[in-house]
C-alpha positions as CSV (number, residue, x, y, z in Angstrom):
1,M,-35.3,6.5,-4.6
2,T,-33.6,3.3,-4.4
3,I,-29.4,2.9,-4.0
4,N,-27.7,0.2,-5.7
5,I,-25.4,-1.4,-3.9
6,K,-23.6,-3.1,-6.4
7,E,-22.5,0.2,-8.2
8,K,-22.2,2.2,-5.2
9,F,-19.8,-0.1,-3.1
10,M,-18.4,-2.2,-5.6
11,I,-14.4,-3.0,-5.1
12,N,-12.5,-3.9,-8.5
13,W,-10.0,-7.0,-7.1
14,G,-7.0,-7.8,-9.0
15,I,-5.3,-11.0,-8.4
16,I,-1.6,-11.2,-8.0
17,G,-0.3,-15.0,-8.7
18,A,-2.4,-17.4,-10.7
19,G,-2.5,-20.5,-8.9
20,G,-4.9,-22.6,-7.3
21,I,-6.3,-20.8,-4.4
22,A,-6.6,-17.9,-6.7
23,R,-8.6,-19.6,-8.4
24,V,-11.0,-20.2,-5.4
25,F,-10.9,-16.2,-4.7
26,A,-12.1,-15.7,-8.2
27,N,-14.6,-18.0,-7.8
28,G,-16.1,-16.7,-4.6
29,L,-16.2,-13.3,-6.1
30,R,-18.8,-14.5,-8.6
31,F,-21.1,-14.5,-5.9
32,S,-20.1,-11.3,-4.4
33,K,-22.5,-8.2,-4.0
34,T,-19.8,-5.8,-3.4
35,G,-16.5,-7.4,-5.2
36,R,-15.8,-8.1,-9.2
37,L,-12.7,-9.7,-10.3
38,E,-11.4,-6.8,-13.0
39,A,-7.9,-8.3,-13.3
40,I,-5.1,-11.0,-13.3
41,A,-1.4,-10.7,-13.2
42,S,1.1,-13.8,-13.2
43,R,5.2,-13.8,-14.0
44,T,4.7,-17.5,-15.3
45,A,3.6,-17.0,-18.6
46,G,0.1,-18.3,-19.5
47,K,-1.2,-18.4,-15.9
48,A,-2.9,-15.0,-16.0
49,D,-4.6,-15.8,-19.4
50,A,-5.8,-19.3,-18.6
51,L,-7.4,-18.0,-15.2
52,A,-8.5,-14.9,-17.0
53,D,-10.2,-17.1,-19.6
54,L,-11.5,-19.1,-17.0
55,F,-13.6,-16.4,-15.0
56,G,-14.0,-14.2,-18.2
57,V,-12.0,-11.4,-17.3
58,A,-10.3,-9.2,-20.0
59,K,-7.7,-7.7,-18.3
60,R,-4.4,-9.9,-17.6
61,Y,-1.1,-8.6,-17.0
62,D,2.5,-10.5,-17.2
63,S,3.9,-8.0,-14.6
64,Y,2.8,-7.4,-11.0
65,E,3.7,-3.7,-11.8
66,E,1.3,-3.3,-14.6
67,L,-1.5,-4.6,-12.6
68,L,-0.8,-2.2,-9.8
69,A,-0.7,0.7,-12.2
70,D,-4.6,0.0,-13.3
71,S,-6.3,2.8,-11.7
72,A,-9.2,0.8,-12.1
73,I,-8.0,-1.9,-9.4
74,D,-9.4,-0.8,-6.0
75,A,-7.8,-3.7,-3.9
76,V,-5.5,-6.8,-4.5
77,Y,-5.4,-10.2,-3.4
78,I,-1.9,-12.0,-3.3
79,S,-1.9,-15.1,-3.8
80,T,1.4,-16.1,-4.7
81,I,3.6,-18.7,-2.9
82,H,4.3,-18.1,0.6
83,P,8.0,-17.4,0.3
84,A,6.9,-14.4,-2.6
85,H,4.5,-12.4,-0.2
86,L,6.8,-10.0,0.4
87,E,7.4,-8.0,-2.9
88,P,3.7,-7.8,-4.0
89,V,2.6,-6.3,-0.6
90,V,5.1,-4.2,-0.6
91,M,4.5,-3.0,-4.1
92,A,0.9,-2.7,-3.7
93,A,1.1,-0.8,-0.2
94,Q,3.3,1.4,-2.5
95,A,1.0,1.6,-5.3
96,G,-1.7,2.7,-2.7
97,K,-4.2,-0.5,-3.0
98,H,-5.9,-2.0,-0.4
99,I,-4.7,-5.6,0.3
100,L,-5.8,-9.4,1.0
101,V,-2.7,-11.6,1.3
102,E,-2.9,-15.7,1.7
103,K,-1.8,-17.0,4.8
104,P,1.2,-17.1,5.9
105,I,1.6,-13.2,5.4
106,A,5.5,-14.0,5.5
107,M,8.1,-16.3,6.1
108,N,9.1,-14.5,9.4
109,A,8.8,-11.7,11.5
110,G,11.4,-9.7,9.7
111,E,9.4,-9.9,6.9
112,T,6.2,-9.1,8.2
113,A,7.8,-6.0,9.5
114,K,8.8,-4.6,6.1
115,M,5.3,-5.1,5.1
116,I,3.7,-2.6,8.0
117,V,4.2,0.9,6.7
118,P,3.4,3.5,9.2
119,D,0.5,6.1,7.6
120,P,0.9,9.5,9.2
121,D,-2.9,10.3,8.7
122,W,-4.1,6.9,10.5
123,K,-5.4,7.6,14.0
124,Q,-5.6,4.5,16.6
125,R,-8.8,4.6,18.8
126,V,-8.4,2.3,21.8
127,R,-11.5,1.5,23.6
128,Q,-11.3,1.4,26.9
129,E,-13.6,-0.8,29.5
130,N,-14.3,0.2,33.0
C-alpha cells in the first residue's frame, strides 16, 4: 500500500495581507508537496482578489476574521506591514491556527510578549548534555 503524502499531510494555508512578500510566499506554495494556498485576506479593497486571481485561489476575504473563521484553513502566513503584525497574530492564535509571521515579528518586546500565549497542555522538554 502506498501512502499519498500530499493527501495525508497537506496544510491548507491562508494569507493575511496581500502585498509583495505574500506573492513570493504564494509562489513558493505552488512547488510544495505538503502545502496549498486555500484563501487570501486583505483589508485593502481589491488586493485579495488580485493575488487570488494570480494564483487561482477561489477563496478571498475582505476581513481577517472571515479567513480565520474558515475551518478549511490550517495555518496562516501573516504578511501585513511590520507595524500591523500584532492584531492578526493574536487573532490567528485565538482562532487556533498555526502561524507563520513575516519578520520582524513585532515592533518591540512588548508587542512580542502580547503574541505569546501560554498553553497549559504544552510540555517543555529540555535536553541536557553531560
